[in-house]
N, C-alpha and C positions, 0 to 999 in steps of 0.2 A: 663366229661373230667376232669381228675386230674390237678391241677395246682401246687399242692405241697403235701408232705407227710412228717409225722413224722414216720419213720421207725426204728424198733428193730432188730437189727442183730441176725439171727439164728446161726449164726457161731462163732460169739464173743459174749457171753454172758454178758450182762450188758452193752453192747454199743448200742447206738442209734444215728440216724442221721436225720437231717433236709434235705429234698431235695426239690428244687424249680424249676419249669419249666420257660422257657424263655417266656413263654406267660403269667405267672402269674400277677395278678393285685398288686396294691400297698399295700394291707392289707395281702396278702398270707403269707409272711415271718412271720409277727408278729403273724397270727392265728396258723401257725405251730410251733413257738418258745412258744406259749402259751401250746400246745401239749407237747412239750419237757420239759417244766416247771412245769409239774404236772396238767395241766387240760386236762384229757383223753377225757371227753365229751364234744358233740356239745350242743349249747344252742338253744332254741326256739324263744328267745327273738330278736327282731330285733335290730340291732345297737351293740348287743354284739358282742366282738372280737372272741368270739367262736362259733359264729352263722354264717350260709349260707345266712342269709338275712341283707343287709345293712339297716342302719339307717341314720338319718340325721346327719352330724358332723362326730367327729371322733369315731371309735370304743371304747367301754367300757368294762371293766371287771367288775363283780359284786363283793361284799365283800368277798364271800366264795373263789372266782376264785383268788382274789388277795391275800388272806391269803395262798393259796395252793403255789401260785408262790414264795411268800416270803419263805415258809418252803422249797421248792425245790432249790432255791437259796442258801440259806444257807446251806442245805445239800451238794450241788454239791462243793461249796466253800470250805467246811470241809473236802471232800472227794479228792479235787484236780481235780476233773472232769472239772469245769471251775475255772478260776484264776482271780483275780482282779488285775490289773496293774495301 
């Protein structure tokens, strides 16, 4: 059962969306934003934000995932896709 998805529009090239179900748990939005912000693959490491397997404590991103996130955010800010207020 899907609780969230990062979706690329086929009608509007370059546009993508994060869609969250009303039954989504507390980490689903963060997980889908991880996809939106450059982490396409799922992790096999329990407790990783991009994994389906929870760990103890808050979810984490590894160093490579954090770097992808930073590059994507800088790119989106530069292109105007997201804006800092």
